[in-house]
C-alpha positions as CSV (number, residue, x, y, z in Angstrom):
1,M,150.2,0.8,-236.6
2,T,150.6,1.8,-240.2
3,P,154.0,1.9,-241.9
4,E,153.7,5.7,-241.9
5,N,153.2,5.8,-238.2
6,A,156.1,3.3,-237.6
7,V,158.4,5.7,-239.4
8,A,157.1,8.7,-237.6
9,A,157.6,7.3,-234.1
10,P,161.4,6.9,-234.2
11,Q,161.8,10.3,-236.0
12,E,159.7,12.0,-233.5
13,A,161.6,10.3,-230.7
14,N,164.7,12.2,-231.7
15,L,163.0,15.5,-230.6
16,S,162.2,16.4,-227.1
17,Y,158.7,15.3,-226.2
18,L,157.8,18.7,-224.9
19,Q,159.3,21.7,-226.7
20,W,159.0,24.6,-224.2
21,T,159.5,27.5,-226.6
22,P,156.2,26.9,-228.4
23,I,154.5,26.1,-225.1
24,I,155.7,29.4,-223.5
25,A,154.8,31.4,-226.6
26,G,151.3,29.9,-226.8
27,A,150.7,30.4,-223.0
28,L,151.8,34.1,-223.2
29,A,149.5,34.6,-226.2
30,A,146.6,33.0,-224.5
31,T,147.1,35.0,-221.3
32,A,147.4,38.2,-223.2
33,L,144.3,37.6,-225.3
34,S,142.3,36.6,-222.2
35,L,143.4,39.7,-220.3
36,I,142.3,41.9,-223.2
37,L,138.9,40.2,-223.5
38,V,138.3,40.3,-219.7
39,T,139.3,44.0,-219.5
40,F,136.9,44.7,-222.4
41,A,134.1,42.9,-220.5
42,A,134.8,44.9,-217.4
43,A,134.8,48.1,-219.4
44,V,131.3,47.4,-220.9
45,G,129.8,46.3,-217.5
46,L,130.0,42.5,-217.9
47,G,130.9,40.9,-214.6
48,V,129.6,37.8,-212.9
49,S,130.0,38.9,-209.2
50,S,130.0,42.3,-207.5
51,T,129.0,43.7,-204.1
52,A,127.6,46.9,-205.6
53,P,123.9,47.5,-205.0
54,T,123.4,48.3,-208.7
55,W,124.7,44.9,-209.7
56,R,122.3,43.1,-207.3
57,D,119.4,44.8,-209.0
58,T,120.3,43.5,-212.5
59,S,118.4,40.7,-214.2
60,A,119.4,37.0,-214.2
61,A,119.9,37.4,-218.0
62,L,122.9,39.6,-217.4
63,W,124.4,37.1,-215.0
64,I,124.0,34.3,-217.6
65,L,125.4,36.6,-220.4
66,S,128.4,37.3,-218.3
67,G,129.0,33.6,-217.6
68,I,128.7,32.8,-221.3
69,Y,131.1,35.5,-222.2
70,L,133.6,34.1,-219.6
71,I,133.3,30.7,-221.3
72,L,133.7,32.1,-224.8
73,Q,136.7,34.2,-224.0
74,A,138.4,31.2,-222.4
75,V,137.7,29.0,-225.5
76,L,139.1,31.7,-227.8
77,S,142.1,32.5,-225.7
78,F,143.2,28.9,-225.0
79,G,142.4,28.0,-228.6
80,F,144.6,30.8,-229.9
81,G,147.5,29.8,-227.6
82,G,147.1,26.1,-228.5
83,Y,147.1,26.9,-232.2
84,I,150.3,28.9,-231.9
85,A,152.1,26.1,-230.0
86,G,151.0,23.5,-232.6
87,R,151.9,25.7,-235.5
88,I,155.5,26.5,-234.5
89,R,156.3,23.2,-232.9
90,R,159.1,21.4,-234.7
91,S,158.1,18.0,-236.1
92,A,160.4,15.4,-237.7
93,L,157.9,14.2,-240.2
94,A,155.2,16.1,-242.1
95,G,151.9,14.3,-242.4
96,P,148.8,13.2,-240.5
97,T,150.3,10.6,-238.1
98,D,148.8,9.6,-234.8
99,E,152.0,10.2,-232.9
100,V,152.5,13.7,-234.3
101,E,148.8,14.6,-233.5
102,I,149.1,13.3,-230.0
103,R,152.2,15.4,-229.4
104,D,150.6,18.5,-230.8
105,G,147.6,18.0,-228.6
106,L,149.8,17.5,-225.5
107,H,151.6,20.8,-226.3
108,G,148.1,22.4,-226.4
109,L,147.3,21.0,-222.9
110,A,150.7,22.3,-221.7
111,V,149.8,25.7,-223.0
112,W,146.5,25.5,-221.2
113,A,148.1,24.5,-217.9
114,L,150.8,27.2,-218.1
115,A,148.3,29.9,-219.1
116,V,146.0,29.0,-216.1
117,V,149.0,29.3,-213.8
118,L,150.0,32.7,-215.4
119,G,146.5,34.0,-215.2
120,S,146.1,32.9,-211.6
121,T,149.4,34.5,-210.6
122,L,148.5,37.7,-212.4
123,A,145.1,37.9,-210.7
124,A,146.8,37.3,-207.3
125,L,149.4,40.0,-207.9
126,I,146.7,42.5,-208.9
127,G,144.6,41.5,-205.9
128,A,147.6,41.9,-203.5
129,S,148.5,45.3,-204.9
130,T,144.8,46.4,-204.4
131,L,144.8,45.2,-200.8
132,N,148.1,46.9,-200.1
133,R,146.7,50.3,-201.2
134,T,143.5,49.9,-199.2
135,P,143.6,51.3,-195.7
136,T,143.5,48.8,-192.9
137,R,139.9,48.0,-192.0
138,P,139.0,48.7,-188.4
139,A,138.3,45.8,-186.2
140,T,134.7,47.0,-185.6
141,V,133.9,46.6,-189.3
142,S,132.1,43.3,-190.0
143,A,132.3,41.1,-193.0
144,A,128.8,42.1,-194.0
145,E,129.8,45.7,-194.6
146,P,130.8,45.4,-198.3
147,L,127.7,43.3,-199.1
148,L,125.1,45.1,-196.9
149,S,126.5,48.6,-196.8
150,Y,123.3,50.2,-198.2
151,E,121.1,48.2,-195.9
152,L,123.1,49.3,-192.9
153,D,123.1,52.9,-194.0
154,R,119.3,52.7,-194.3
155,L,119.0,51.0,-191.0
156,Y,120.7,53.8,-189.1
157,R,119.6,56.7,-191.2
158,S,118.5,59.7,-189.1
159,P,118.3,63.4,-189.9
160,R,118.4,64.3,-186.2
161,R,121.6,62.4,-185.2
162,A,124.4,64.6,-183.9
163,P,127.4,65.0,-186.1
164,N,130.6,63.0,-185.5
165,V,128.8,60.1,-183.9
166,D,130.6,56.8,-184.5
167,L,128.3,53.9,-185.2
168,S,131.0,51.5,-186.4
169,S,130.4,49.0,-183.6
170,E,126.6,49.1,-184.0
171,R,126.9,48.7,-187.8
172,A,129.3,45.7,-187.4
173,E,127.0,44.0,-184.9
174,A,123.9,44.7,-187.0
175,G,125.7,43.4,-190.1
176,R,126.5,40.1,-188.4
177,I,122.9,39.8,-187.3
178,L,121.6,40.5,-190.8
179,L,123.8,37.8,-192.3
180,T,121.8,35.3,-190.3
181,S,118.6,36.4,-192.1
182,S,119.4,34.2,-195.1
183,G,119.8,31.1,-193.0
184,H,117.4,28.2,-192.8
185,N,115.8,29.4,-189.6
186,G,116.0,33.1,-190.5
187,L,116.4,36.0,-188.1
188,S,115.6,34.9,-184.5
189,S,113.0,36.8,-182.5
190,D,115.6,37.9,-179.9
191,D,117.9,39.4,-182.6
192,R,114.9,41.1,-184.3
193,A,113.8,42.7,-180.9
194,Y,117.4,43.7,-180.2
195,L,117.7,45.4,-183.6
196,I,114.5,47.3,-183.1
197,Q,115.6,48.5,-179.7
198,Q,119.0,49.6,-181.1
199,V,117.6,51.4,-184.1
200,A,115.1,53.2,-182.0
201,A,117.8,54.3,-179.6
202,T,120.3,55.5,-182.2
203,T,117.9,57.1,-184.7
204,G,115.2,58.6,-182.4
205,L,112.4,56.7,-184.2
206,S,109.4,55.5,-182.4
207,P,109.3,51.7,-181.6
208,T,106.6,51.2,-184.3
209,D,108.6,53.0,-187.0
210,A,111.8,51.3,-185.9
211,E,110.1,47.9,-186.2
212,R,108.9,48.7,-189.7
213,R,112.4,49.8,-190.7
214,V,114.0,46.7,-189.3
215,D,111.6,44.4,-191.1
216,S,112.1,46.1,-194.4
217,V,115.9,46.0,-194.0
218,V,115.8,42.3,-193.1
219,E,113.8,41.5,-196.2
220,N,116.2,43.6,-198.4
221,S,119.2,41.9,-196.8
222,K,117.8,38.4,-197.6
223,T,117.3,39.4,-201.2
224,A,120.8,40.9,-201.5
225,I,122.4,37.8,-199.9
226,G,120.4,35.5,-202.2
227,R,121.4,37.4,-205.3
228,T,125.0,37.4,-204.3
229,R,124.9,33.7,-203.6
230,R,123.4,33.0,-207.0
231,S,126.0,35.1,-208.8
232,T,128.7,33.3,-206.9
233,I,127.3,29.9,-208.1
234,I,127.2,31.2,-211.6
235,L,130.8,32.4,-211.3
236,A,132.0,29.1,-210.0
237,F,130.1,27.1,-212.7
238,S,131.3,29.5,-215.4
239,L,134.9,29.2,-214.3
240,A,134.9,25.4,-214.1
241,T,133.2,25.2,-217.6
242,A,135.5,27.7,-219.1
243,L,138.6,25.9,-217.9
244,L,137.4,22.5,-219.0
245,L,136.3,23.7,-222.5
246,G,139.5,25.7,-222.7
247,A,141.5,22.5,-222.3
248,V,139.5,20.9,-225.1
249,A,140.0,24.0,-227.3
250,A,143.7,24.1,-226.6
251,W,144.1,20.4,-227.6
252,A,142.0,20.7,-230.8
253,S,143.6,24.0,-231.9
254,A,147.1,22.6,-231.3
255,C,146.2,19.6,-233.5
256,A,144.9,22.0,-236.1
257,G,148.0,24.1,-235.9
258,G,150.1,21.0,-236.4
259,R,148.1,20.0,-239.5
260,H,148.7,23.5,-241.0
261,R,152.4,23.2,-240.1
262,D,152.7,19.8,-241.9
263,G,150.4,20.8,-244.8
264,A,147.9,18.1,-243.9
265,P,144.1,18.5,-244.6
266,L,142.0,19.8,-241.8
267,P,139.7,17.6,-239.7
268,E,136.1,17.3,-240.9
269,W,134.8,19.6,-238.1
270,M,137.0,22.4,-239.2
271,V,136.3,22.2,-242.9
272,H,133.2,24.4,-242.8
273,S,134.9,27.0,-240.6
274,N,137.7,27.3,-243.1
275,R,135.4,27.7,-246.2
276,F,135.7,31.5,-246.3
277,E,139.5,31.2,-246.3
278,R,139.5,28.7,-249.2
279,K,137.2,30.9,-251.2
280,R,139.4,33.9,-250.7
281,I,142.5,31.9,-251.9
282,V,140.6,30.7,-255.0
283,I,139.6,34.3,-255.9
284,Q,143.2,35.5,-255.6
C-alpha cells in the first residue's frame, strides 16, 4: 500500500461505508431513465415478447434488435445512476486511491441492486393493476387462448353457425390439444381424429374439409408456439445480459464519477470518449 493509500484509508473510515443518499438518488435516476427508454421502445414497436399474431410474423432480426436495445438501455440507465452516486458521494480525500475507487464502485453496485428492486416492484404493480382491471376469465378458457386465439378462431370458423352459440368449452379443449402439437411426439392420432370430428360437427364441414382445416391449424399452431418459445429465450437471455452488463456499467460509471468529483484523471478507456468534451473546453 502506498503512503497515499495509507492516509486515505483512515480518513475514509471516518465516513459511513455506504452513503444512502447518493445510492437512492442514483437508483431513482437509473429507474426513471430506464422507464423512459422502455416506454419509448414500446411506443415505436420494439418488444421482445408478445402474444399478438402480428408479432409472431415478424423477422428474427426484430427480435434480436429488441434484445440489443434492452441491453443498451440497461447499460445507459445503470451507468447514469452509478455516475450520479459516485459524483455526489462525499469522500474524505481527493485523489486516485484504491480505497476511494473501491468505495465508489460499491456505491455503483448498490445503485444497481436498488434500481433492480425498484424496477421489479414497479413492473409488478403495473401488472397487478392491469390484472385487477381485466374481467375474470371463465373457467372454460384455456391457457392456450391468448397464444392461439387466431388459430382457434380459424378452426371453428363457420358462416352457417347459429348466432349466440357458446363454443367456450370446445375452444378450451381444442386449445389444450393444440398445445401438445409442439411436443416431441407431436399431436397424437386420437387427438387429431377427435379434432376433425369436433370441427365437422360444430362447423358443418365435410369430414375431408374438416381434416384439411385441422391439419392446417395444427401446423400454424406449431409455428406460433415455436416463435413464442424463441422470443421467450431471447427475452430471458437479454434480461440476464442486461442485468450483468448493467452491474459492470454501474461500477465503472461510479468510479468515473468519483474521479470527476476528486479532480483525478479519467481511466484510459474513458479518454477517447471524453475527447469531444476536452476540445470544447479548449475552444471556450
